[in-house]
ROSE-4610 file (N, C-alpha, C; in Angstrom, 1 decimal, always signed):
// ROSE-4610
residu = [X/X/X/X/X/X/X/X/X/X/X/X/X/X/X/X/X/X/X/X/X/X/X/X/X/X/X/X/X/X/X/X/X/X/X/X/X/X/X/X/X/X/X/X/X/X/X/X/X/X/X/X/X/X/X/X/X/X/X/X/X/X/X/X/X/X/X/X/X/X/X/X/X/X/X/X/X/X/X/X/X/X/X/X/X/X/X/X/X/X/X/X/X/X/X/X/X/X/X/X/X/X/X/X/X/X/X/X/X/X/X/X/X/X/X/X/X/X/X/X/X/X/X/X/X/X/X/X/X/X/X/X/X/X/X/X/X/X/X/X/X/X/X/X/X/X/X/X/X/X/X/X/X/X/X/X/X/X/X/X/X/X/X/X/X/X/X/X/X/X/X/X/X/X/X/X/X/X/X/X/X/X/X/X/X/X/X/X/X/X/X/X/X/X/X/X/X/X/X/X/X/X/X/X/X/X/X/X/X/X/X/X/X/X/X/X/X/X/X/X/X/X/X/X/X/X/X/X/X/X/X/X/X/X/X/X/X/X/X/X/X/X/X/X/X/X/X/X/X/X/X/X/X/X/X/X/X/X/X/X/X/X/X/X]
num = [1/1/1/2/2/2/3/3/3/4/4/4/5/5/5/6/6/6/7/7/7/8/8/8/9/9/9/10/10/10/11/11/11/12/12/12/13/13/13/14/14/14/15/15/15/16/16/16/17/17/17/18/18/18/19/19/19/20/20/20/21/21/21/22/22/22/23/23/23/24/24/24/25/25/25/26/26/26/27/27/27/28/28/28/29/29/29/30/30/30/31/31/31/32/32/32/33/33/33/34/34/34/35/35/35/36/36/36/37/37/37/38/38/38/39/39/39/40/40/40/41/41/41/42/42/42/43/43/43/44/44/44/45/45/45/46/46/46/47/47/47/48/48/48/49/49/49/50/50/50/51/51/51/52/52/52/53/53/53/54/54/54/55/55/55/56/56/56/57/57/57/58/58/58/59/59/59/60/60/60/61/61/61/62/62/62/63/63/63/64/64/64/65/65/65/66/66/66/67/67/67/68/68/68/69/69/69/70/70/70/71/71/71/72/72/72/73/73/73/74/74/74/75/75/75/76/76/76/77/77/77/78/78/78/79/79/79/80/80/80/81/81/81/82/82/82/83/83/83/84/84/84/85/85/85/86/86/86/87/87/87/88/88/88]
x = [-11.0/-11.3/-11.7/-12.9/-13.4/-13.1/-12.5/-12.1/-13.4/-13.6/-14.8/-14.4/-14.5/-14.1/-14.9/-16.2/-17.0/-16.5/-15.8/-15.3/-14.1/-13.3/-12.2/-12.7/-13.8/-14.4/-14.9/-15.5/-16.0/-14.9/-13.8/-12.6/-12.0/-11.9/-11.4/-12.2/-13.5/-14.5/-14.6/-13.7/-13.7/-13.9/-14.8/-15.0/-15.5/-16.0/-16.6/-15.5/-14.3/-13.3/-12.3/-12.4/-11.6/-10.2/-9.7/-8.3/-7.3/-7.5/-6.6/-6.7/-7.8/-8.0/-7.4/-7.6/-7.1/-5.6/-5.0/-3.6/-3.0/-3.6/-3.1/-3.1/-4.1/-4.2/-3.1/-2.9/-1.8/-0.4/-0.2/+1.1/+1.4/+0.4/+0.7/+0.9/+0.0/+0.1/+1.5/+2.0/+3.2/+4.4/+4.2/+5.2/+6.0/+5.3/+6.0/+6.2/+7.4/+7.7/+8.3/+8.3/+9.0/+8.6/+9.6/+9.4/+8.3/+8.4/+7.5/+6.0/+5.9/+4.6/+3.9/+4.7/+4.2/+3.9/+4.7/+4.5/+3.1/+2.9/+1.6/+0.5/+0.6/-0.4/-0.7/+0.4/+0.2/-0.6/-0.2/-0.9/-2.3/-2.6/-4.0/-4.8/-4.2/-4.8/-5.1/-4.2/-4.3/-5.4/-5.4/-6.4/-7.8/-8.0/-9.3/-9.8/-8.8/-9.2/-9.6/-8.8/-9.2/-10.5/-10.8/-12.1/-13.3/-13.2/-14.2/-14.4/-13.3/-13.4/-14.0/-13.6/-14.2/-15.7/-16.1/-17.5/-18.3/-17.8/-18.5/-18.3/-17.7/-17.4/-16.7/-15.8/-15.1/-13.6/-13.1/-11.7/-10.9/-9.9/-9.0/-7.7/-6.6/-5.3/-5.1/-5.4/-5.1/-6.0/-7.3/-8.0/-7.5/-7.2/-6.7/-5.4/-4.5/-3.2/-3.5/-4.3/-4.6/-5.3/-6.4/-7.1/-6.3/-5.4/-4.6/-3.6/-3.0/-2.1/-2.9/-4.1/-4.8/-5.2/-5.7/-6.1/-4.9/-3.8/-2.6/-2.2/-2.2/-1.8/-2.7/-4.0/-5.0/-4.9/-4.8/-4.7/-3.5/-2.4/-1.2/-1.1/-2.0/-2.0/-0.9/-0.5/+0.5/+0.1/-1.3/-1.8/-1.4/-0.9/-0.5/+1.0/+1.6/+3.0/+3.2/+2.2/+2.3/+2.1/+3.2/+3.2/+2.7/+2.2/+1.7/+3.0/+3.1/+4.3/+4.3/+5.5/+5.7/+5.5/+4.5/+4.3/+4.8/+5.7/+6.4/+5.8]
y = [-0.5/-0.4/-1.7/-1.8/-3.0/-3.0/-4.1/-4.2/-4.6/-3.9/-4.1/-4.5/-5.8/-6.1/-5.5/-5.1/-4.4/-3.0/-2.4/-1.1/-1.2/-2.3/-2.5/-2.6/-3.3/-3.5/-2.1/-1.4/+0.0/+0.9/+0.8/+1.6/+1.2/-0.2/-0.7/-0.3/-0.2/+0.2/+1.7/+2.5/+3.9/+4.5/+5.4/+6.1/+5.3/+4.1/+3.3/+2.5/+3.0/+2.3/+1.6/+1.9/+1.2/+1.7/+1.4/+1.8/+1.2/-0.1/-0.8/-0.1/+0.2/+0.8/+2.2/+3.0/+4.3/+4.3/+3.3/+3.2/+2.8/+1.8/+1.4/+2.5/+3.3/+4.5/+5.5/+5.8/+6.7/+6.2/+4.9/+4.3/+4.4/+4.1/+4.1/+5.6/+6.5/+7.9/+8.5/+8.1/+8.7/+7.8/+6.7/+5.7/+5.3/+5.0/+4.6/+3.1/+2.7/+1.3/+1.0/-0.2/-0.7/+0.2/+0.8/+1.6/+2.6/+3.4/+4.5/+4.1/+2.9/+2.3/+2.0/+1.5/+1.3/+2.6/+3.6/+4.9/+5.4/+5.4/+5.8/+5.1/+3.8/+2.9/+3.3/+3.5/+3.9/+5.2/+6.2/+7.5/+7.4/+6.6/+6.4/+5.7/+4.6/+3.9/+4.8/+5.6/+6.5/+7.5/+8.1/+9.1/+8.5/+7.3/+6.7/+6.3/+5.8/+5.5/+6.7/+7.8/+9.0/+9.5/+9.5/+10.0/+9.2/+7.9/+7.1/+7.2/+7.3/+7.4/+8.8/+9.8/+11.2/+11.2/+10.6/+10.6/+9.9/+8.9/+8.1/+8.7/+9.9/+10.5/+9.6/+8.8/+7.8/+8.0/+9.2/+9.3/+9.4/+8.6/+8.6/+8.0/+8.4/+8.0/+6.5/+5.8/+4.4/+3.6/+3.8/+3.1/+3.5/+4.8/+5.3/+4.5/+4.4/+3.7/+2.2/+1.6/+0.1/-0.1/+0.6/+0.4/+0.8/+1.8/+2.1/+1.0/+0.4/-0.8/-1.9/-2.2/-3.4/-3.1/-1.9/-1.6/-1.6/-1.1/-1.1/-2.5/-3.4/-4.8/-5.5/-5.3/-5.9/-5.4/-4.1/-3.4/-3.9/-4.3/-4.7/-6.2/-6.9/-8.3/-9.0/-8.3/-8.9/-10.0/-10.3/-11.4/-12.7/-12.6/-13.7/-14.1/-13.5/-13.8/-15.3/-15.8/-17.2/-18.1/-18.8/-19.6/-21.0/-21.7/-23.1/-23.9/-24.9/-25.8/-26.6/-26.9/-27.7/-29.1/-29.7/-31.1/-32.0/-32.9/-33.7/-35.0]
z = [+10.2/+8.8/+8.3/+7.7/+7.1/+5.6/+5.1/+3.7/+2.9/+1.8/+1.0/-0.4/-0.8/-2.2/-3.3/-3.0/-3.9/-4.2/-3.3/-3.5/-4.5/-4.4/-5.3/-6.7/-6.9/-8.2/-8.7/-7.8/-8.2/-8.7/-7.9/-8.3/-9.6/-9.8/-11.1/-12.3/-12.1/-13.1/-13.3/-12.7/-12.7/-14.1/-14.3/-15.5/-16.7/-16.4/-17.5/-18.3/-18.4/-19.2/-18.2/-17.0/-16.0/-15.8/-14.7/-14.3/-15.3/-15.6/-16.6/-17.9/-18.4/-19.8/-19.8/-18.8/-18.8/-18.7/-17.9/-17.7/-19.1/-19.8/-21.1/-22.1/-22.1/-23.0/-22.7/-21.5/-21.1/-21.4/-21.1/-21.4/-22.9/-23.7/-25.2/-25.7/-25.1/-25.5/-25.1/-23.9/-23.5/-23.8/-24.5/-24.9/-23.7/-22.6/-21.3/-21.3/-20.8/-20.7/-19.3/-18.9/-17.6/-16.4/-15.8/-14.6/-14.7/-15.8/-16.0/-16.2/-16.8/-17.0/-15.6/-14.7/-13.3/-12.6/-12.8/-12.2/-12.7/-14.0/-14.5/-13.9/-13.8/-13.3/-11.8/-11.1/-9.7/-9.5/-10.4/-10.3/-10.7/-11.7/-12.1/-11.0/-10.5/-9.4/-8.2/-7.8/-6.7/-7.0/-8.2/-8.6/-8.5/-9.1/-9.1/-7.7/-6.9/-5.5/-4.7/-4.9/-4.2/-4.6/-5.9/-6.4/-5.8/-5.9/-5.4/-3.9/-3.1/-1.7/-1.3/-2.0/-1.7/-2.1/-3.2/-3.6/-2.5/-1.9/-0.9/+0.5/+0.6/+1.9/+2.8/+2.3/+3.2/+3.0/+2.6/+2.4/+3.8/+3.9/+5.0/+4.5/+5.1/+4.5/+4.5/+5.6/+5.6/+4.6/+4.5/+3.4/+2.0/+1.8/+0.6/+0.2/+1.1/+0.8/+0.5/+1.3/+1.1/-0.2/-0.4/-1.7/-2.9/-2.8/-3.9/-4.3/-3.3/-3.5/-4.1/-3.6/-4.1/-5.5/-5.8/-7.2/-8.1/-7.7/-8.5/-8.9/-7.9/-8.1/-9.0/-8.8/-9.7/-11.1/-11.3/-12.6/-13.4/-12.7/-13.4/-13.5/-13.0/-13.1/-12.3/-11.2/-10.4/-9.5/-9.6/-8.9/-9.6/-10.8/-11.7/-11.4/-10.4/-10.1/-9.7/-9.0/-8.6/-9.8/-10.1/-11.3/-11.0/-11.9/-11.7/-11.8/-11.0/-11.0/-12.3/-12.8/-13.9/-13.6/-14.2/-13.9/-15.0/-14.7/-15.7/-15.9]
């Protein structure tokens, strides 16, 4: 399996409003917080990933799982976990 960063961007831009936008709308509509907000985000990420992979006739379990995790992390800003060191 070859990783394609452009495919991640395509999935994140899903539906014109994007995975992040759709997730935020659902979280507000359902008044979800904390754990449930992440569950909603994971479901939206998986749905968008499956849709894009099926459209490209490239659906397989391993790429689906990997791209879903990458899209989920990107949509939730978890790449920001690494904090800048405090410089005194």
